[in-house]
PLY file of the C-alpha trace (Angstrom):
ply
format ascii 1.0
element vertex 148
property float x
property float y
property float z
element edge 147
property int vertex1
property int vertex2
end_header
6.06 4.98 20.51
8.11 6.35 17.92
8.70 5.07 14.88
12.04 5.09 16.11
11.80 2.59 18.61
11.03 -0.12 16.31
14.29 0.01 14.20
16.92 -3.12 15.37
13.43 -4.42 17.27
13.36 -8.16 17.13
10.76 -9.52 15.02
9.46 -13.13 15.49
7.07 -15.13 13.27
2.86 -16.27 14.53
4.87 -19.65 16.03
7.60 -17.50 17.95
10.45 -18.38 15.55
12.99 -15.24 15.43
12.98 -13.80 11.65
15.06 -11.23 12.18
15.13 -7.36 12.97
13.63 -3.99 11.80
16.05 -2.36 9.49
14.27 0.29 8.27
10.28 1.57 8.05
8.04 2.13 5.17
5.79 5.08 4.86
2.90 7.04 2.75
2.75 10.68 2.82
-0.82 11.90 2.12
-1.02 14.58 -0.21
-3.44 17.61 1.00
-5.79 18.91 -1.83
-4.08 21.16 -3.55
-6.11 24.32 -5.33
-7.00 23.53 -9.40
-3.58 23.58 -11.10
-1.11 22.97 -9.02
1.99 21.18 -9.20
0.60 17.49 -10.50
-2.13 19.06 -10.70
-4.49 16.33 -13.40
-2.26 13.70 -13.15
-1.73 10.95 -11.00
1.46 10.27 -8.78
1.71 6.54 -10.04
1.19 7.67 -13.66
3.52 10.78 -13.50
6.18 7.88 -12.56
6.70 7.11 -8.81
10.50 7.70 -9.04
10.02 11.71 -9.53
10.43 13.47 -6.38
7.49 14.00 -4.50
7.67 18.05 -4.99
7.12 17.52 -8.25
3.88 16.27 -8.08
2.75 18.49 -4.77
3.75 22.36 -3.40
5.34 21.27 0.00
2.65 22.81 2.41
0.28 20.20 0.68
1.99 17.18 1.98
-0.40 15.77 5.11
0.98 13.36 7.71
3.24 10.12 7.26
1.35 6.78 7.74
3.68 3.69 8.18
2.79 1.11 6.04
5.50 -1.68 6.29
8.48 -2.49 8.09
11.22 -3.98 6.44
13.11 -7.27 8.10
16.33 -7.92 8.17
18.48 -11.13 9.00
20.45 -8.97 10.99
20.82 -5.54 12.54
22.31 -3.79 9.01
21.76 -0.61 9.13
20.06 1.28 6.30
20.07 1.10 2.72
20.65 4.84 2.02
18.20 4.57 -0.50
19.89 1.55 -2.38
16.71 -0.38 -2.11
15.32 1.02 -5.33
16.52 -1.91 -7.88
17.41 1.07 -10.55
19.88 2.80 -8.45
23.11 1.18 -10.27
26.04 3.89 -9.08
28.44 4.44 -8.13
30.00 1.25 -8.76
30.13 -1.40 -6.15
28.14 0.54 -2.74
24.64 -0.46 -4.38
26.23 -3.85 -4.75
27.58 -4.01 -1.55
24.56 -2.41 0.15
22.00 -5.12 -1.29
24.61 -8.22 -0.23
24.50 -7.17 2.91
20.52 -6.65 3.30
20.30 -10.27 1.41
17.14 -12.05 2.86
15.35 -8.74 4.35
11.76 -8.77 2.99
9.01 -6.14 3.88
5.69 -7.08 6.33
2.99 -4.70 5.93
1.92 -2.99 8.96
-1.70 -4.75 9.90
0.31 -8.01 9.56
2.11 -7.21 12.87
-0.44 -9.00 15.43
1.80 -7.15 18.99
4.44 -4.79 20.00
5.26 -5.67 23.43
8.23 -5.28 25.74
11.49 -7.57 25.10
11.63 -10.17 27.98
15.14 -10.62 26.77
15.86 -7.01 27.03
16.96 -5.03 29.85
14.24 -3.50 31.28
16.16 -0.54 33.13
17.76 0.13 30.02
16.97 3.47 28.32
16.97 2.17 24.90
15.28 -1.07 25.56
13.79 -2.19 22.23
10.35 -3.83 21.83
9.90 -6.92 20.01
7.33 -7.58 17.54
4.88 -10.94 16.87
3.64 -11.40 13.49
-0.02 -12.80 12.62
-0.74 -16.14 11.05
-0.86 -15.69 7.42
1.79 -12.89 6.89
3.02 -12.33 3.32
7.08 -11.41 3.18
7.13 -9.03 0.00
10.13 -8.22 -1.54
11.75 -5.31 -0.08
13.34 -2.99 -2.93
11.66 -0.38 -4.52
10.60 0.54 -8.00
0 1
1 2
2 3
3 4
4 5
5 6
6 7
7 8
8 9
9 10
10 11
11 12
12 13
13 14
14 15
15 16
16 17
17 18
18 19
19 20
20 21
21 22
22 23
23 24
24 25
25 26
26 27
27 28
28 29
29 30
30 31
31 32
32 33
33 34
34 35
35 36
36 37
37 38
38 39
39 40
40 41
41 42
42 43
43 44
44 45
45 46
46 47
47 48
48 49
49 50
50 51
51 52
52 53
53 54
54 55
55 56
56 57
57 58
58 59
59 60
60 61
61 62
62 63
63 64
64 65
65 66
66 67
67 68
68 69
69 70
70 71
71 72
72 73
73 74
74 75
75 76
76 77
77 78
78 79
79 80
80 81
81 82
82 83
83 84
84 85
85 86
86 87
87 88
88 89
89 90
90 91
91 92
92 93
93 94
94 95
95 96
96 97
97 98
98 99
99 100
100 101
101 102
102 103
103 104
104 105
105 106
106 107
107 108
108 109
109 110
110 111
111 112
112 113
113 114
114 115
115 116
116 117
117 118
118 119
119 120
120 121
121 122
122 123
123 124
124 125
125 126
126 127
127 128
128 129
129 130
130 131
131 132
132 133
133 134
134 135
135 136
136 137
137 138
138 139
139 140
140 141
141 142
142 143
143 144
144 145
145 146
146 147
């Protein structure tokens, strides 16, 4: 399964109640060991400012794999945030406000809170683009969708 297969997938709570659809994913990039004195040497990415580009902290060849850490679940298939999930983005006005309004009610669910990914019985099984259905584990947390 590719991460793209999860986009637009229906999300159900532990009791089977519909919560929305997957509108985006959150990934964490692994930074492999860098030579001493390379970009970002001696400073932690968090300390240096999480909004700075990764290239300010690591060489391009120092970036390892990506790990899925969470899913953004929205009440409707609203498409991507196009980078406007960053809470400090204010311009060009009115785009951030419109994107945030379209995504109101969207929340982040950690990947470890996903109990199962299964075939959606309401989808046409013969369709090439049949989406899975996700069921969340009891006690899952609805975290804020915004970054920074």
